[in-house]
N, C-alpha and C positions, 0 to 999 in steps of 0.2 A: 575343570568341568565346565565352567562358564564359556571357555573358548570353544569347546565342542558343541555347545548349544548354539552359539553364534554361527558356527560353520554349518550346522544343520539348517538353521533358518536361511542362510544364504543359498543353500542347495534346495530350498523350497520344501523342507520337511520339518515337521514338528517333532520335538523329543517324544518318544513313545508314551511316557507317562502323561504328558500334556495332552496328546491326542486322545488317549484313553479317557482322561477326566472330562474333556470337552464332549466326546461322544456319549459318555454316560449321562452327562448333564442334558444334552440335547434330546436323548431318547425319551426322557421323562416329560418333555414339553410339547404343547400343541404346535403345529406348523408355523403359525404366525410368530409365536414366541421364539421358536428355533431361529427363524430368520433375523429377528431382532438381536438375539445373542450373537449370531455370526457377524452381523454388521458392526457390533461393538467389541468384538474380541480381537485384540491387537495381534495375537499369534495367527489367527485365521486370516486377518487382513494382509499379513505379510506373505502368505502363500501365493504361488503363481496362480493365475486365473484358471488354468486348466485343472489344477488340484482343487481349487475352490469349487469349480463346477462339478467335479467328480464327487466331492463330499455332499454337495446339495442333491445330486442324483441319488446317492446312497440314502440320504435322509428321505427323499421322496419314496423310494422303495420301502424303507422302514415304515413310513407313515401309512402305506397301503397294506401292510401286513395285518393279519388277524392277531388277536392276543396270543393264541397258541403258537403261531409262527414266530412272534416276537420272543416268546419264552424259549423256544428251541434255539433261536438265533443267539439270545443272551447266554445260554448254556455253552454253545459252540465258541462264542466270544471269550468266555471265561477260560475255557480250555486252551484256546490259542494264546491268550495273554499269560497263561501259566507256563508256557513252553519256553525253553531256552532259545536263543537265536538259531542254533544249529537245528533244534527240533522244529522250529517254525519253517526253516528252509526245507526240511524233510517233508513237512506237511504240504508246503507249496509244491513240492515235487510229486507227491502222491495225489493231490487233489485233481489234476487233469486226468489221471488214470481212472479215478473214481467217477468223475463227470462223464467219461466216455462210456460208462456202463448204462444199460437201459434203466429207466427210472425204477422199475420194480426190483431190479437186481441191486441198484444202489441201496434201496430200502433193506433188502435182505442182508447186504454186507454191513450196513450200519447196525442192524439188529444184532448180528453176530458180534460186531465190535462192542456194542453196549454190554453184551453178555461177557465178552472177554475182559472188558474193563472192570467188571464186577468180581471177576475171579481173583483169588490170591495170586500174586506174581508167580509163585512156584507151580501153579496149575495151568498157566496160559499156554505154554508150549505143548502140553498134552492136548489141550483143546484144539490148537491149530493143526496138530498132527492127527487128530482123530479121524476115523473113517467117515463120520458124519460130515465133517468139514470137507474132506476130500471128495465126497460124493455130491454134496450140495453146491459146491462152488467150482467154477472154472479155474484154470491156472491163473488167468488175469485177475479174477476176483480174489483168489488166495494171495496173490502178490500184493494187492491193495490191503487186504486184511493183515498180512505180515508187516507191511509198511506202517499201518496204523498202530499195530502192536508195539512197534519200536518207540512210539511216542508216549507210551504209558510209563508212569514211574515204576521203578523196580520195587518200591516198598508200598504196602497197602495204604499208608497214611499220606502218600504223595511226596514224602520228604526224599531228598536225594541222599544217597549213601555218603557218609563222612569220609 
């Protein structure tokens, strides 16, 4: 396992759990303190300059968010971190399709997804096939919704089947 981490660092990547911990720590700090932590973090210092710059840009966007936007972001972050590598790739594949929708349509799709997420797994397909969904959403929007549905756990407690 140690060898894998060394290879990740040579490739300019942090192990996912390390990046997650650093990000969570930084999000709770004021900007000046964030910069101090970054300057003193050996993992961060070993990253390529381009990756460091990207992290700083992301922190700048984070710092400009309202408390409500930060809460929404944290919820999405937790969802992404809970996904398997295959599911994260599926999410990355779906995201550009979702981003290509008009803002009001993205909002509609996400509202339907939140409803879908709250349904018991056995009722999700019926919702996706319902006349309401067929009428409310374009084929592209339904494709996005179906793709998002594949990211949901099969069991209501979020556990994977044994």
